C-alpha positions in Angstrom: 0.0 0.0 -0.1 2.8 2.5 0.6 4.3 1.7 -2.8 1.0 2.4 -4.4 0.5 5.7 -2.1 4.2 6.7 -3.4 3.5 5.8 -7.0 0.0 8.0 -6.9 2.0 10.9 -5.5 4.7 10.7 -8.5 2.1 9.9 -11.2 -0.6 12.3 -10.2 1.8 15.2 -9.9 3.0 14.5 -13.4 -0.1 14.5 -15.0 -1.3 17.6 -13.1 1.9 19.7 -13.4 3.9 18.3 -16.4 1.7 16.3 -18.9 2.0 16.4 -21.9 5.5 17.2 -21.4 8.1 14.6 -21.6 9.1 14.8 -17.7 8.1 16.5 -14.5 10.3 18.9 -12.7 9.4 18.1 -9.1 11.1 21.2 -7.7 9.6 23.8 -9.5 6.1 21.8 -10.1 6.2 22.2 -14.1 6.9 19.9 -17.1 10.4 19.7 -18.8 10.1 20.7 -22.2 13.1 20.3 -24.5 14.4 23.6 -25.8 12.5 25.6 -23.2 15.0 24.6 -20.2 18.9 24.9 -20.2 20.5 22.2 -22.0 21.7 19.3 -20.1 23.6 17.7 -22.9 23.1 13.9 -24.0 20.7 13.6 -21.0 18.1 15.6 -23.2 18.3 13.2 -25.9 15.8 11.2 -24.2 13.2 13.8 -24.5 11.4 13.9 -27.8 8.2 15.8 -27.2 6.1 12.6 -27.0 4.9 12.6 -23.4 7.9 10.2 -22.4 7.0 9.6 -18.7 3.2 8.6 -19.7 4.3 6.2 -22.4 7.0 4.8 -20.0 4.5 4.2 -17.2 1.6 2.2 -19.0 2.5 -1.4 -18.2 3.5 0.0 -14.5 -0.3 1.0 -14.2 -1.4 -2.5 -14.8 1.1 -4.2 -12.8 -0.1 -1.9 -9.9 -3.8 -3.2 -10.6 -4.6 0.4 -11.6 -6.7 -0.8 -14.7 -8.9 2.3 -14.9 -6.0 4.7 -14.8 -4.3 2.5 -17.6 -7.3 2.6 -19.9 -7.3 6.4 -19.6 -3.8 6.8 -20.1 -3.8 4.5 -23.3 -6.8 6.9 -24.6 -4.5 10.0 -23.9 -1.4 8.4 -25.7 -3.5 7.6 -28.7 -5.2 11.1 -29.0 -2.3 13.4 -27.7 1.0 11.9 -28.7 3.0 13.0 -31.9 5.9 10.9 -33.1 6.5 13.1 -36.2 8.6 15.7 -34.3 11.4 17.6 -35.8 13.6 16.6 -33.0 16.9 14.7 -32.7 16.6 12.1 -30.0 18.8 9.0 -28.6 18.0 5.7 -30.7 18.8 3.8 -27.6 16.7 5.7 -25.2 13.7 6.0 -27.7 13.9 2.5 -28.3 13.9 1.1 -24.6 11.5 4.1 -23.3 9.1 4.7 -26.0 9.0 1.9 -28.3 9.4 -0.7 -25.3 6.7 1.4 -23.4 4.5 1.2 -26.5 5.0 -2.6 -26.6 4.5 -3.0 -23.1 1.2 -1.2 -23.2 0.2 -3.2 -26.2 1.1 -6.4 -24.4 -1.2 -5.7 -21.2 -3.9 -4.1 -23.3 -4.4 -7.3 -25.4 -4.2 -9.5 -22.1 -6.7 -7.2 -20.4 -9.0 -7.2 -23.5 -8.9 -11.0 -23.5 -10.1 -11.2 -19.7 -13.3 -9.4 -21.0 -13.6 -6.6 -18.4 -11.1 -3.6 -19.8 -10.0 -2.5 -23.1 -12.8 -3.9 -25.1 -12.5 -1.1 -27.3 -8.6 -1.6 -28.0 -7.8 -2.5 -31.5 -4.0 -2.3 -31.6 -3.6 1.3 -31.6 -0.5 1.2 -29.6 1.1 -1.3 -31.8 0.6 1.0 -34.7 2.3 3.9 -33.0 5.1 1.3 -32.2 5.3 0.4 -36.0 5.4 4.0 -36.9 8.2 4.8 -34.4 10.1 1.7 -35.5 10.1 2.8 -39.2 11.3 6.3 -37.7 14.2 4.6 -36.0 15.2 2.5 -39.0 17.3 5.3 -41.0 19.5 5.1 -38.2 20.8 1.8 -39.4 22.0 3.2 -42.8 25.7 2.3 -42.2 28.0 -0.2 -43.8 28.6 -2.2 -40.3 24.8 -2.4 -39.5 25.4 -0.5 -36.1 23.1 2.6 -35.7 23.9 5.9 -35.4 23.4 6.9 -31.8 20.9 9.9 -32.8 18.1 10.1 -35.4 15.7 12.9 -36.2 12.1 11.8 -35.8 11.0 13.7 -38.9 14.0 13.9 -41.2 16.0 10.8 -40.2 19.7 10.7 -40.6 21.9 12.8 -42.9 19.1 14.6 -44.5 20.0 18.5 -44.7 17.6 19.1 -41.9 18.2 16.3 -39.8 21.0 17.9 -37.7 22.5 14.6 -37.0 24.3 12.0 -38.9 27.9 13.0 -38.4 28.4 11.0 -35.5 31.2 8.3 -35.8 31.1 6.4 -32.4 28.3 4.7 -30.3 28.4 2.8 -27.2 28.2 -1.0 -26.9 24.8 -0.8 -25.2 23.5 1.6 -27.4 24.0 -0.7 -30.4 23.5 -3.9 -28.7 20.0 -3.1 -26.7 17.7 -3.6 -29.5 16.8 -7.0 -30.0 13.8 -7.6 -27.6 11.9 -4.4 -28.5 12.8 -4.7 -32.4 12.1 -8.6 -32.4 8.8 -8.2 -30.5 7.7 -5.6 -33.1 8.4 -8.0 -35.9 6.7 -10.6 -34.2 3.8 -8.7 -33.1 3.2 -7.2 -36.6 4.9 -9.8 -39.0 7.1 -7.4 -40.4 10.6 -9.0 -40.3 12.9 -6.0 -40.9 13.0 -4.7 -37.6 14.6 -8.0 -36.1 16.8 -8.3 -39.0 18.2 -4.9 -38.2 18.6 -5.4 -34.6 20.3 -8.8 -35.4 22.9 -7.6 -37.7 23.9 -5.1 -35.2 24.2 -7.8 -32.5 26.3 -10.1 -34.7 28.8 -7.2 -35.7 29.6 -6.5 -32.1 30.0 -10.4 -31.3 32.5 -10.5 -34.4 34.4 -7.5 -33.1 34.8 -8.7 -29.7 38.5 -9.0 -28.4 39.2 -12.8 -29.3 41.7 -13.5 -26.6 39.7 -12.3 -23.7 36.2 -12.5 -25.3 35.4 -8.9 -24.0 33.9 -5.9 -25.7 34.9 -2.2 -25.3 32.7 0.6 -24.1 32.5 2.7 -27.5 32.9 1.4 -31.2 33.3 3.1 -34.4 30.0 2.5 -36.2 31.7 2.7 -39.7 35.1 0.7 -39.1 34.1 -1.4 -36.0 37.2 -0.3 -34.3 37.1 -0.1 -30.4 37.3 3.7 -29.5 37.3 2.8 -25.8 38.9 -0.4 -24.9 37.9 -0.7 -21.6 35.4 -3.1 -20.5 33.1 -3.7 -17.6 29.3 -4.3 -16.8 28.4 -0.8 -16.1 27.5 2.2 -18.1 28.0 1.8 -21.9 27.9 -2.1 -21.8 25.6 -3.1 -19.3 22.3 -4.1 -21.3 24.3 -5.6 -24.0 25.1 -8.5 -21.9 21.5 -8.3 -20.6 19.8 -8.6 -23.8 21.8 -11.7 -25.0 20.5 -13.7 -22.4 17.1 -12.4 -22.4 17.0 -12.6 -26.2 17.5 -16.5 -25.6 14.6 -16.6 -23.1 12.3 -14.5 -25.3 13.3 -15.9 -28.8 14.6 -19.3 -27.9 17.8 -18.7 -30.1 20.7 -20.8 -28.8 23.3 -18.7 -30.3 22.3 -16.0 -28.2 22.8 -18.1 -25.0 26.2 -19.2 -26.5 27.4 -15.7 -26.9 26.4 -14.9 -23.5 28.0 -17.8 -21.9 31.1 -16.8 -23.6 31.0 -13.3 -22.5 30.1 -14.2 -18.9 33.1 -16.7 -18.6 35.2 -13.7 -19.4 33.6 -11.4 -16.9 33.9 -13.8 -14.1 37.5 -14.3 -15.1 38.7 -10.9 -15.5 36.0 -8.1 -14.3 34.5 -10.1 -11.2 36.7 -9.4 -8.1 34.2 -10.3 -5.7 32.6 -8.4 -4.4 33.6 -5.7 -6.9 33.2 -5.5 -10.4 36.0 -3.6 -11.9 36.6 -2.5 -15.4 39.7 -4.1 -17.3 41.4 -3.5 -20.7 40.2 -5.7 -23.2 43.7 -6.5 -24.8 45.1 -6.7 -21.2 42.3 -8.1 -19.1 44.5 -8.6 -16.0 45.1 -5.0 -15.8 42.3 -2.9 -14.3 41.1 0.3 -16.3 39.9 2.2 -13.5 39.6 2.2 -9.6 35.8 3.1 -9.4 32.4 1.6 -10.2 29.5 3.1 -11.4 25.9 2.8 -10.2 24.5 1.1 -13.3 26.4 -2.2 -12.6 23.8 -2.8 -9.8 21.6 -4.5 -12.3 24.0 -7.4 -12.8 23.3 -9.3 -9.6 19.6 -9.6 -11.1 20.9 -10.7 -14.3 23.3 -13.2 -12.6 20.0 -14.7 -10.8 18.5 -15.2 -14.3 21.8 -17.1 -15.3 21.5 -19.2 -12.2 24.8 -18.0 -10.6 23.6 -17.0 -7.1 26.6 -16.7 -4.9 28.4 -13.9 -6.7 24.9 -12.2 -7.0 24.6 -12.0 -3.4 28.0 -10.9 -2.8 27.8 -7.9 -4.9 24.2 -7.0 -4.1 25.3 -7.0 -0.4 28.4 -4.8 -1.1 26.2 -2.3 -2.9 23.7 -2.4 0.1 26.2 -1.4 2.4 27.2 1.6 0.4 23.5 2.4 0.3 23.4 2.3 3.9 26.3 4.7 4.2 24.9 7.2 2.1 21.0 6.4 1.8 21.2 6.1 -2.1 23.8 4.5 -4.2 26.0 7.3 -5.9 26.4 7.6 -9.2 30.0 6.1 -9.0 32.2 5.3 -6.0 35.7 4.0 -5.7 37.0 0.5 -4.7 37.6 1.7 -1.2 33.7 3.0 -1.2 34.4 6.8 -1.2 31.8 8.7 -3.3 33.1 9.5 -6.9 30.2 11.0 -8.5 27.9 12.1 -5.8 24.6 12.5 -7.7 21.8 9.9 -7.8 19.1 10.2 -10.0 16.8 7.8 -8.5 17.9 4.9 -10.6 16.0 1.6 -10.1 18.8 -1.0 -10.9 19.4 -2.0 -7.2 15.8 -2.5 -6.5 15.5 -4.6 -9.7 18.6 -7.1 -8.4 16.7 -6.9 -4.8 13.6 -8.2 -6.4 15.2 -11.0 -8.3 17.3 -12.2 -5.6 14.2 -12.3 -3.3 12.4 -14.3 -5.9 15.5 -16.7 -6.0 16.1 -17.2 -2.3 12.7 -16.3 -0.6 15.1 -14.8 2.0 13.0 -12.0 4.0 16.3 -10.1 4.2 15.5 -8.7 0.9 12.2 -7.5 2.1 13.9 -5.4 4.7 16.2 -4.1 1.9 13.4 -3.0 0.2 11.8 -1.3 3.0 14.8 0.7 3.4 14.7 1.7 -0.1 11.1 3.0 0.3 12.1 4.8 3.7 14.9 6.5 2.1 12.9 7.7 -1.0 10.1 9.2 1.2 12.6 10.6 3.7 15.0 12.3 1.6 13.6 12.2 -2.1 10.2 13.0 -1.6 8.9 16.7 -2.5 5.6 18.1 -2.6 5.3 17.7 -6.5 6.8 14.5 -6.7 10.2 12.8 -6.0 13.4 14.7 -6.9 16.7 13.3 -7.8 19.4 13.7 -5.4 22.2 16.4 -6.5 24.6 15.2 -3.8 23.9 12.2 -1.7 26.4 13.6 0.9 24.4 16.7 1.7 20.9 15.7 0.6 20.6 18.3 -1.7 18.1 17.9 -4.7 18.0 18.3 -8.3 15.0 19.4 -10.1 14.6 16.0 -12.1 12.3 13.1 -12.1 13.3 10.7 -14.9 10.6 8.6 -16.5 12.4 5.3 -15.5 11.7 6.1 -12.0 7.9 5.6 -12.8 8.5 2.9 -15.3 10.9 0.9 -13.1 11.2 1.7 -9.5 7.5 1.3 -8.4 7.2 -1.9 -10.5 10.1 -3.6 -8.9 9.3 -2.6 -5.3 5.6 -3.3 -5.8 6.6 -6.9 -7.1 8.8 -7.4 -4.4 6.3 -7.2 -1.8 3.1 -8.3 -3.6 1.6 -11.7 -3.1 0.3 -13.6 -6.2 -3.2 -12.7 -5.4 -2.3 -9.2 -5.6 -1.5 -9.6 -9.2 -4.4 -9.6 -11.9 -2.1 -11.6 -14.3 1.0 -13.9 -14.1 4.2 -12.0 -14.2 5.9 -15.2 -15.0 4.4 -15.3 -18.4 6.6 -12.2 -19.3 9.9 -11.0 -19.5 11.3 -7.6 -18.5 13.1 -5.4 -21.0 16.1 -3.3 -19.4 13.5 -0.4 -19.0 11.2 -3.3 -17.0 8.4 -3.2 -19.9 6.6 -6.6 -20.3 7.0 -8.5 -23.5 5.1 -12.0 -23.3 7.0 -15.1 -23.8 4.6 -16.5 -26.4 6.3 -14.3 -29.0 9.0 -17.0 -29.3 6.5 -19.0 -31.3 5.0 -16.2 -33.2 5.7 -15.1 -36.8 9.5 -16.6 -36.8 11.2 -15.6 -40.0 14.6 -15.6 -38.7 16.9 -18.5 -38.8 17.5 -19.6 -35.1 21.0 -20.5 -35.7 24.1 -18.6 -36.8 26.2 -21.4 -38.2 28.8 -19.2 -39.5 29.7 -18.1 -36.0 32.2 -20.1 -34.0 31.9 -20.3 -30.1 34.6 -20.5 -27.9 34.6 -24.2 -25.8 34.5 -23.4 -22.0 36.0 -25.6 -19.4 33.5 -24.5 -16.6 30.0 -25.2 -16.0 28.5 -22.1 -17.6 26.4 -24.0 -20.0 24.7 -26.0 -17.3 23.9 -23.4 -15.2 21.7 -21.3 -17.3 17.8 -20.7 -17.1 15.8 -22.6 -17.8 17.7 -24.8 -15.3 16.9 -28.3 -14.3 19.5 -28.4 -11.3 19.0 -27.3 -7.8 20.7 -24.0 -7.7 20.9 -24.0 -3.8 19.4 -25.4 -0.9 16.0 -24.0 -0.2 17.1 -22.4 2.9 17.3 -18.4 3.6 20.5 -19.3 5.7 22.2 -20.1 2.3 22.2 -16.6 1.2 23.0 -15.3 4.8 26.1 -17.3 5.1 27.2 -15.8 1.8 26.3 -12.2 3.2 27.8 -12.6 6.4 31.7 -11.9 5.8 30.6 -8.8 3.7 28.3 -7.0 6.1 31.5 -4.8 7.2 33.0 -4.6 4.0 32.3 -1.0 3.5 33.1 0.0 7.2 36.2 -1.6 7.2 37.6 -0.1 4.0 38.4 3.4 5.1 42.1 3.8 5.0 44.1 5.7 7.3 44.8 9.3 6.8 48.5 9.9 5.7 50.0 13.0 7.5 51.9 15.3 5.7 55.7 15.0 6.4 58.5 17.1 5.4 60.2 14.0 4.0 57.5 13.7 1.3 58.4 16.9 -0.3 62.0 15.3 -1.1 65.2 16.2 -0.1 67.8 18.7 -1.7 68.3 22.3 -1.9 65.1 24.4 -1.0 64.1 27.6 -3.0 63.7 30.8 -1.0 59.9 30.7 -0.7 58.1 27.5 0.2 55.1 26.5 -1.8 53.0 25.9 1.4 53.8 29.3 2.5 52.9 31.1 -0.5 50.0 33.7 -0.5 48.9 35.5 -3.8 48.0 38.3 -2.1 51.4 38.8 -0.4 53.5 41.5 -2.4 56.8 40.0 -1.0 56.0 36.7 -2.5 54.9 38.0 -5.7 58.5 39.7 -6.0 60.1 36.4 -5.3 58.1 34.5 -7.9 58.9 37.3 -10.5 62.5 36.8 -9.7 62.3 33.1 -10.3 60.3 33.6 -13.5 57.1 32.7 -12.2 54.2 34.9 -13.2 50.4 35.0 -12.1 47.7 34.8 -14.6 44.2 36.0 -13.4 41.5 33.8 -14.7 38.0 34.9 -15.4 36.7 32.6 -12.8 38.5 34.2 -10.0 41.3 31.9 -9.8 45.0 32.5 -10.5 47.2 30.5 -12.4 51.0 30.0 -11.8 53.4 30.1 -15.0 57.1 29.4 -15.0 59.2 30.5 -17.8 62.9 29.9 -17.1 64.2 32.6 -19.6 62.5 35.1 -17.4 64.2 34.3 -14.3 66.7 36.7 -12.9 69.6 34.0 -13.1 70.0 30.4 -13.7 70.1 29.7 -10.1 66.7 31.6 -9.7 65.2 29.7 -12.7 66.4 26.5 -10.7 64.4 27.9 -7.6 61.4 28.5 -9.6 61.3 25.1 -10.9 61.6 23.5 -7.7 59.0 25.8 -6.5 56.4 24.7 -9.5 57.3 21.0 -8.6 56.7 21.5 -4.9 53.3 23.3 -5.4 52.3 20.4 -7.9 53.2 17.9 -5.4 51.3 19.7 -2.5 48.4 20.0 -4.8 48.3 16.3 -5.3 48.5 15.4 -1.9 44.9 16.8 -1.6 43.8 13.0 -2.1 45.3 12.0 1.1 44.7 15.2 3.2 41.8 15.6 5.5 39.3 18.1 4.0 36.3 19.7 5.0 33.0 18.4 3.1 30.4 20.2 1.4 27.7 21.5 3.9 24.0 22.3 3.7 21.9 25.3 4.0 18.1 23.9 4.7 15.3 26.5 4.8 13.1 25.4 7.6 10.4 28.2 8.0 7.0 28.5 6.5 6.4 27.3 3.8 9.5 25.4 3.1 9.7 23.0 6.2 13.1 21.6 5.3 12.0 20.7 1.6 14.8 23.1 0.1 18.3 22.0 0.8 21.1 24.0 -0.7 24.6 22.9 -1.3 27.3 25.2 0.5 30.8 25.4 0.9 32.6 25.1 4.0 35.1 27.6 5.9 38.3 26.4 7.4 37.8 28.7 10.4 34.8 28.9 12.9 32.4 26.3 14.0 33.1 22.8 12.5 29.6 21.7 11.8 30.5 18.0 11.2 31.4 17.9 15.3 27.9 19.8 16.0 25.3 17.5 14.5 22.4 19.7 15.7 23.9 22.4 13.5 23.3 26.1 13.9 19.4 27.2 13.3 18.5 30.8 13.2 16.4 33.5 11.1 18.4 35.3 8.4 19.3 39.1 8.3 20.9 41.2 5.6 23.8 43.1 6.9 24.8 46.6 6.4 27.2 47.3 4.7 26.3 44.1 2.6 30.0 43.4 1.9 30.6 42.9 5.5 34.1 44.5 5.2 33.7 47.2 7.9 31.8 47.5 11.4 28.3 46.4 10.9 25.9 49.3 11.1 22.6 47.4 11.9 23.6 45.1 14.6 20.2 45.2 16.2 19.0 43.3 13.1 21.7 40.8 13.0 22.0 39.8 16.8 21.2 36.3 17.4 20.4 35.9 13.6 22.5 34.3 10.6 23.9 37.2 8.6 23.9 37.2 4.8 26.5 39.0 3.1 28.3 39.4 -0.3 31.4 37.9 -1.3 34.3 40.5 -2.2 36.3 43.4 -1.3 37.9 41.9 1.8 38.7 38.5 3.2 36.3 35.9 4.5 37.8 35.8 8.0 37.5 39.7 8.1 33.6 39.2 7.4 33.3 36.7 10.0 34.8 38.7 12.7 32.7 41.7 11.9 29.3 39.9 12.1 30.4 37.8 15.2 31.0 41.2 16.8 27.7 42.3 15.9 26.1 39.4 17.7 25.2 37.2 14.6 25.3 33.2 15.4 26.4 32.3 11.8 27.1 33.8 8.4 26.3 32.9 4.9 28.5 34.6 2.2 26.8 34.9 -1.3 28.8 34.9 -4.5 28.7 38.3 -6.3 29.5 36.6 -9.6 25.9 36.6 -11.3 24.7 33.3 -12.3 27.1 31.2 -10.5 25.8 27.9 -9.3 27.1 24.6 -7.7 25.6 22.8 -10.7 28.2 24.2 -12.9 31.0 25.6 -10.7 33.2 23.5 -8.3 32.7 24.2 -4.5 35.7 25.6 -2.4 36.7 26.0 1.3 36.7 29.6 2.4 40.3 30.0 3.8 41.7 32.2 6.4 43.5 35.6 6.3 47.0 34.8 7.4 46.4 35.4 10.9 45.1 33.1 13.9 41.3 32.6 13.3 40.7 30.8 16.7 38.8 33.7 17.6 36.2 33.0 15.2 33.5 30.5 16.8 30.5 30.9 14.5 29.8 28.8 11.4 30.6 30.2 8.0 29.1 28.9 4.8 29.5 30.0 1.1 26.6 29.9 -1.5 26.8 30.6 -5.2 24.6 33.1 -6.7 21.8 31.3 -7.8 21.5 29.3 -4.3 22.0 32.4 -2.5 18.9 34.2 -4.5 16.7 31.4 -3.5 17.1 32.5 0.2 17.0 36.4 -0.9 13.7 35.7 -2.6 12.2 34.0 -0.1 13.0 37.0 2.3 11.4 39.4 -0.2 8.4 37.0 -0.1 8.1 36.2 3.3 10.6 38.5 5.6 11.1 36.1 8.3 13.2 33.2 6.8 14.7 30.4 9.1 17.4 28.4 7.9 19.6 25.4 9.4 23.4 25.3 8.9 24.5 21.7 9.2 26.9 19.2 7.8 24.0 17.5 5.7 20.5 17.8 5.4 18.1 16.9 8.3 14.8 15.0 8.1 11.6 17.0 9.3 11.3 15.0 12.6 14.9 16.1 13.4 14.4 19.8 12.5 11.1 20.3 14.2 12.2 18.2 17.4 11.1 20.5 20.3 10.1 23.2 18.0 6.7 24.9 17.7 5.5 24.1 14.2 2.0 24.6 12.5 -0.8 22.5 13.7 -1.5 20.9 10.6 1.8 19.0 10.4 2.5 18.7 14.3 0.9 15.3 14.6 3.0 13.6 11.8 6.1 15.2 13.1 5.4 13.8 16.8 4.9 10.3 15.1 7.9 10.6 13.2 9.7 11.6 16.5 8.3 8.4 18.1 9.2 6.3 15.0 12.8 7.8 15.3 13.2 6.7 19.0 11.9 3.5 18.1 14.0 2.7 15.2 17.2 3.8 17.1 16.6 0.9 19.6 16.1 -1.8 16.9 16.8 -1.2 13.1 20.0 -2.9 11.9 19.2 -2.1 8.3 18.4 1.7 8.4 21.1 3.9 7.2 23.6 5.4 9.5 22.4 9.0 9.9 25.6 9.8 11.8 27.9 9.1 8.9 30.7 11.5 8.5 30.1 13.2 5.1 32.9 13.6 2.8 34.7 16.1 0.8 33.4 18.8 -1.6 33.7 18.7 -5.1 36.9 20.6 -6.1 36.8 22.1 -2.8 40.0 24.4 -3.0 41.2 26.6 -0.2 40.1 30.0 -1.3 40.3 33.5 0.3 39.6 36.9 -0.9 42.2 39.6 -1.7 41.8 42.9 0.2 41.9 44.7 -3.1 38.8 43.2 -4.2 38.8 40.0 -5.5 41.5 37.6 -6.9 40.0 34.6 -5.2 41.6 31.5 -6.7 41.5 27.7 -6.3 44.3 25.3 -7.0 43.9 22.7 -10.0 47.0 20.6 -9.6 45.2 17.4 -10.0 46.0 15.5 -13.4 42.4 14.4 -13.4 41.1 15.1 -16.7 38.0 16.9 -15.3 40.2 19.7 -13.9 43.4 19.9 -15.6 46.3 22.3 -14.8 47.5 24.1 -17.9 51.3 23.7 -18.0 53.7 26.3 -20.0 57.2 25.2 -19.0 55.7 24.8 -15.7 52.4 26.0 -14.4 49.8 25.3 -11.8 46.8 27.0 -10.4 46.9 27.9 -7.0 44.7 29.1 -4.0 45.4 31.9 -1.8 45.6 30.8 1.6 46.2 31.0 5.3 50.0 30.7 5.8 49.4 28.7 9.0 47.0 26.5 7.2 47.7 23.5 5.2 47.7 25.5 2.1 48.0 24.6 -1.6 47.6 21.0 -1.1 44.1 21.9 0.0 43.4 23.3 -3.4 41.5 21.2 -6.0 40.1 17.9 -5.4 40.4 16.9 -1.5 40.0 13.6 0.2 39.1 13.4 3.7 40.8 10.7 6.0 38.6 8.9 8.5 38.6 10.5 11.9 39.5 8.3 15.0 36.6 5.9 15.7 34.9 6.7 12.4 34.5 3.9 10.2 32.6 5.7 7.5 33.9 5.4 3.7 36.2 8.1 2.0 34.8 9.6 -0.7 36.9 10.7 -3.7 36.6 14.1 -5.3 34.9 14.5 -8.9 33.4 17.1 -10.6 29.5 16.9 -10.9 28.8 16.1 -14.5 25.1 17.1 -14.6 24.3 20.3 -16.0 20.7 20.4 -15.0 19.8 23.6 -13.1 17.2 23.5 -10.3 15.6 27.1 -10.4 13.4 28.7 -7.5 12.6 31.8 -9.4 9.2 33.7 -9.5 9.7 34.1 -13.1 9.3 30.5 -13.7 6.2 29.9 -11.4 4.6 32.4 -8.9 5.4 31.6 -5.3 1.7 31.4 -4.4 1.1 28.8 -7.1 3.8 26.5 -5.6 2.7 27.2 -2.1 -0.8 26.1 -3.3 0.4 22.7 -4.6 2.4 22.2 -1.5 -0.6 22.8 0.9 -2.6 20.3 -1.3 0.1 17.6 -0.4 0.3 18.2 3.4 -2.7 15.7 3.9 -0.8 13.2 1.8 2.4 13.7 3.6 0.7 13.0 6.9 -0.9 9.9 5.5 2.5 8.6 4.0 4.4 9.1 7.5 1.5 7.5 9.4 2.0 4.4 6.9 5.5 4.4 7.6 5.0 3.6 11.2 
């Protein structure tokens, strides 16, 4: 029932606020229409102005026994959806979401029609639309290899003068190899064989181009030559569903060649990629060599595929490892390292882990996996639920949101969660009669004997004879996979239950010896301050010059010919090498993580969470779990660089001030003297946002900063404007400064809150007390958050600007340009760790802390979540929120 209520919340908000747009933007309560929102790059290729979310959700409605809603939705799709749009879309996404959604909808529609109660008027309209879409995708296959172009124009096809596509040369393996289920089903349903033929040709080409010695495939392939462009191989992003569709094509179509190919690949995967419980990418030509030290969240589907394969033990091991990561961060980060630090911090509400949880429960009957499912539900409601749906997590460490609810959330997440908890009598049809596509759409197994026009055996292809038992252990399987005893799965999980906790490495202290021996230059890199005139003069003598970048940073560049002497040039070279070494040490240094600014006053009540940069001085919010809570007040002067002239307005409040014109520590001292209990510095760079700019730490001013005791946080311009807009609208705005977002029960504990939510909050409080006594599967709310993205130490120059952050990490996401020798460096407190803190930090575990460290990355999402009255009036958003208060209360009661 709770899953049904959650689905209703998401689906009804999409239909009310977004339809006929492709997706819902749950923070601003409106639809995402391509071309009307800032581009998010390749992510937007899934949007084609064809009501994506509704089509993707069709068969989910039937699985959840919402047949009336399904009938209404089918009528809307038939009446409203236009597939002849002049828009460039992803062939892969359009196939699995739209073509798969139409075919899944058709499959359950004819099933309902046969039952005689619903859909009696249905005459194959969804299938006709699917066939129309299939023909619109076919031009993408016009290549010599048979591999499709990655994109196609729905109206003009490929390479048409108006198509705006057709120049691409590369595609991912999954993009070309995840077509056979939908295209074969379309051929079997319609009797038109061309679709299945094209999909088979693409699969055949990938198989022929596999690396013959390792039997692995790369991530990216040239669609014209068949050369591997990216030669790393794994089971995550870029390859994942290629393997899935080989096995499922055998199940659906009964073609032994697909099974033989899958088993050959699976043997290679288990030989090279599987390092239980990890699944690590390797090079296809040197499969004993790891290609990277991190894993992406898409590989969470693989335990489910292993269940279908019949290989239960490694499925249990990998799933348990993933669950331990989730318990640390509430969600599975987009990528995490082999020692379980966060690599990419966002989480777009992906369903792959829920999928594997469902399949493992079906295979083992172990109630443990029901508890896993409950944890997923609790976390979604607690951290992702917003008044207009469910919002993707922008950063799992801080709990900040992204204005995004992808269609797969409705298509897959609720389907798998419902099936996990549903009894057989809860279903109106037998789910075992269908196979799931990679988007969880339902295709009937009887298609294997319908309209067979393709040879079932490819006699020209040779398969590797394997010396293991892979061919025996494949669905359908006559052997007993494991004892029918839940203790079997538990015995496999037990050694892994602390795998994440025990992986946290010790921090490496910085030592003088690490900088090497030999003669030292007159200026040490760790002591350098870009605002110190004497330091600048020394640099000039050594041939090192400063370049001020547009984003406020400075870059150091050394030219030996500009040095005063050859000895000075050598000093300059050593200084630059020392600077680079210090910058690279950031991955071994303890760093401050990103913080959260949470608006807790009416009408927000903690639902708006802003990602904030920390300070190297003042109160350490990670050691004060309650955070600092108070009403905000704008100071005068707004830059905070002199004595505050309105102390009566600032006293006992959190002061808002603008960045620039003096150092951060000076601002902090001025507001602390005026009686403020905290401070928020708002960037003066118009339009800056944590979506697009790396966070940094506010550094000291070269003096002892122990006198600063209040917390200080930094907000970029767009996030800061959210608070300023709220002040203009409501005057009294209360915020919570903390290490990470808090749930409402924690925020309002012991506080006066409106009567219409007090009951539910008291219930949540009681629930928290009970759960603290006995809830071994609940995520640890006391985990130490990790470092910020690209959190370099930055301080402000007295002469108005010049803030800079070091970019010394060789990571291609944040390269340092080198001219003879060059490095971008932060201005910093000479008593503080300095340049080593600039760039991408990496915190060490604190004593007694068993939390995983998280590795810095630059968030790759370009999606911008807006809270702008120009987009939608605040009154309208409030009206929507008030309508959902009752639903929130019911949801929280259901959780009890």
